[in-house]
C-alpha positions as a printed Julia matrix, in Angstrom:
216×3 Matrix{Float64}:
 72.77  138.81  176.73
 72.29  141.8   179.02
 69.99  143.47  176.49
 67.78  140.36  176.27
 67.44  140.25  180.05
 66.49  143.94  180.12
 63.87  143.37  177.41
 62.35  140.45  179.32
 62.2   142.53  182.52
 60.57  145.42  180.64
 57.98  143.1   179.05
 57.12  141.52  182.42
 56.8   144.92  184.09
 54.53  146.16  181.33
 52.32  143.08  181.62
 51.97  143.47  185.39
 51.13  147.15  185.03
 48.47  146.41  182.43
 46.98  143.69  184.65
 46.8   146.02  187.64
 45.16  148.75  185.57
 42.66  146.24  184.18
 41.7   145.06  187.67
 41.44  148.64  188.9
 39.09  149.56  186.08
 37.06  146.37  186.33
 36.38  146.7   190.07
 34.32  149.9   189.85
 32.45  148.55  186.85
 31.42  145.38  188.7
 30.5   147.42  191.77
 28.14  149.58  189.77
 26.23  146.51  188.56
 25.14  145.71  192.14
 23.84  148.85  193.85
 23.36  148.71  197.63
 19.89  148.12  199.09
 17.74  151.24  199.06
 15.51  150.17  201.91
 13.17  147.58  203.4
  9.41  147.17  203.75
  8.07  145.35  206.82
  4.59  143.89  207.31
  3.26  141.54  209.95
  1.3   140.85  213.1
 -0.07  143.89  214.91
  0.84  146.29  212.1
 -2.04  148.28  210.64
  0.04  149.36  207.65
  3.42  148.45  206.15
  6.56  150.0   207.58
  8.65  151.66  204.87
 12.29  152.28  205.78
 14.68  153.89  203.33
 18.45  154.08  203.51
 18.54  157.83  202.96
 16.26  158.58  205.93
 16.77  155.56  208.24
 20.23  154.18  207.38
 20.86  152.59  210.8
 17.54  150.74  210.89
 17.83  149.54  207.29
 21.33  148.2   207.86
 20.31  146.45  211.09
 17.27  144.77  209.5
 19.23  143.57  206.46
 21.92  142.24  208.81
 19.31  139.81  210.14
 19.16  137.98  206.79
 22.39  138.7   204.92
 24.25  135.74  206.47
 21.96  133.0   205.11
 23.63  130.26  203.09
 22.39  128.24  200.15
 20.75  125.48  202.17
 18.64  125.73  205.31
 17.23  123.13  207.67
 15.53  120.09  206.25
 12.46  120.12  208.52
  9.82  122.8   209.03
  9.15  123.92  212.62
  5.7   123.41  214.11
  3.41  126.3   213.26
  2.28  126.56  216.88
  5.89  127.21  217.97
  6.65  129.97  215.46
  4.79  132.91  217.0
  4.07  136.14  215.12
  5.38  136.48  211.56
  6.95  139.58  210.03
  7.76  139.73  206.34
 10.57  141.97  205.14
 11.16  142.92  201.52
 14.59  144.25  200.55
 14.53  146.91  197.85
 17.26  147.85  195.41
 16.38  151.15  193.84
 12.57  151.2   193.68
 12.24  147.49  192.95
 11.87  144.67  195.51
 14.62  142.09  195.26
 14.37  139.63  198.17
 11.74  138.66  200.7
 12.01  136.79  204.0
  9.62  135.73  206.76
 10.96  136.44  210.25
  9.72  134.83  213.47
 11.45  136.66  216.36
  9.42  134.93  219.11
  9.71  131.34  217.88
 10.22  128.67  220.53
 13.85  127.62  220.7
 15.11  130.78  219.02
 14.27  133.23  216.22
 13.61  131.62  212.85
 13.79  132.8   209.24
 12.03  131.35  206.22
 13.27  132.14  202.74
 10.67  131.42  200.02
 11.79  129.91  196.75
  9.89  132.55  194.76
 11.56  135.94  195.1
 10.35  139.37  193.87
 13.21  139.68  191.4
 11.91  136.55  189.59
 15.05  134.62  190.53
 14.53  131.23  192.13
 16.21  130.77  195.52
 16.73  127.67  197.63
 13.76  127.66  199.98
 14.56  126.8   203.57
 14.33  127.5   207.28
 17.16  129.09  209.2
 17.96  130.0   212.78
 17.97  133.78  213.24
 20.07  136.07  215.35
 19.34  136.63  219.03
 18.96  140.35  218.27
 16.08  139.89  215.8
 13.3   140.95  218.17
 15.09  144.08  219.38
 16.16  145.0   215.85
 12.59  144.83  214.56
 11.27  146.7   217.61
 13.81  149.49  217.12
 12.83  149.7   213.46
  9.19  150.3   214.45
  7.63  146.84  214.72
  5.23  146.56  217.72
  7.19  144.09  219.86
  7.89  144.04  223.58
 11.31  145.24  224.63
 13.83  142.45  225.22
 16.58  143.86  227.42
 18.47  140.61  227.9
 19.02  139.68  224.25
 22.46  138.3   223.47
 24.31  140.39  220.87
 25.14  138.62  217.63
 25.1   134.9   216.85
 22.12  132.72  216.11
 19.75  130.99  218.45
 16.72  131.41  220.65
 14.91  134.46  221.83
 14.09  132.95  225.22
 15.13  134.77  228.4
 18.85  134.16  228.8
 19.23  135.79  232.25
 17.14  134.49  235.17
 14.9   136.95  236.98
 16.7   136.45  240.32
 20.0   137.29  238.66
 18.65  140.77  237.9
 18.14  141.57  241.63
 21.23  143.52  242.77
 20.01  143.87  246.37
 19.68  140.12  246.75
 23.12  139.56  245.29
 24.68  142.12  247.68
 23.01  140.54  250.72
 24.21  137.13  249.66
 27.74  138.4   249.21
 27.86  140.06  252.65
 26.36  137.0   254.36
 29.39  134.98  253.26
 31.96  137.48  254.56
 32.24  136.13  258.16
 32.91  132.62  256.9
 35.52  133.91  254.47
 37.25  135.88  257.25
 37.35  132.84  259.52
 38.9   130.75  256.77
 41.54  133.42  256.13
 42.38  133.68  259.86
 42.7   129.9   260.1
 45.05  129.81  257.12
 47.21  132.61  258.57
 47.44  130.9   261.97
 48.34  127.59  260.37
 51.14  129.17  258.37
 52.39  131.09  261.45
 52.53  128.02  263.67
 54.19  126.03  260.9
 56.92  128.63  260.44
 57.43  128.84  264.22
 57.83  125.07  264.46
 60.34  124.99  261.61
 62.32  127.84  263.2
 62.38  125.99  266.55
 63.67  122.8   264.94
 66.39  124.68  263.07
 67.44  126.46  266.3
 67.74  123.16  268.21
 69.86  121.55  265.51
 72.24  124.47  265.28
 73.06  124.36  269.01
């Protein structure tokens, strides 16, 4: 009986070891079938010639640009935005090796927030689900940093998806005005604090007087 149990344990251990080794060998093999993007090409409004970014020379810019489109799902929005609300268009092509694989149309200045359009026809001859998507708030600054001629947007919200409209009012960026406003409210705040302290003091004095009278 003991020998049978030992044999079963040995067989199970051998099977687990073989499975682990199989997974360990299969993981690198599958990883090699999908090489990382080698770069991106960008064309669009105000650009005299395409912008070629490669991962070996501009790794930060390539990663940032690809991050603008790598979160898209299978299905986008059902309706197309009005063309007048889209603003300038910039087309990016993602390359794997020397071959283009995916293409996307980016609209960083679209009304209501940056937009992305994914065409159904892709450079790698694979059909994709065409659709419109909301882009990240950082799209405009990411493209500008990569070399696209766009105005600097210092108040862009980091991460997420949504509009590229100004998120911080102009008057909120005036530190002098904020300081003056803060100091103008100091006298009122001091008066309120003094009133509270006096109220508490008189209340404690009254309670002490009542306790003293009752203890006599």
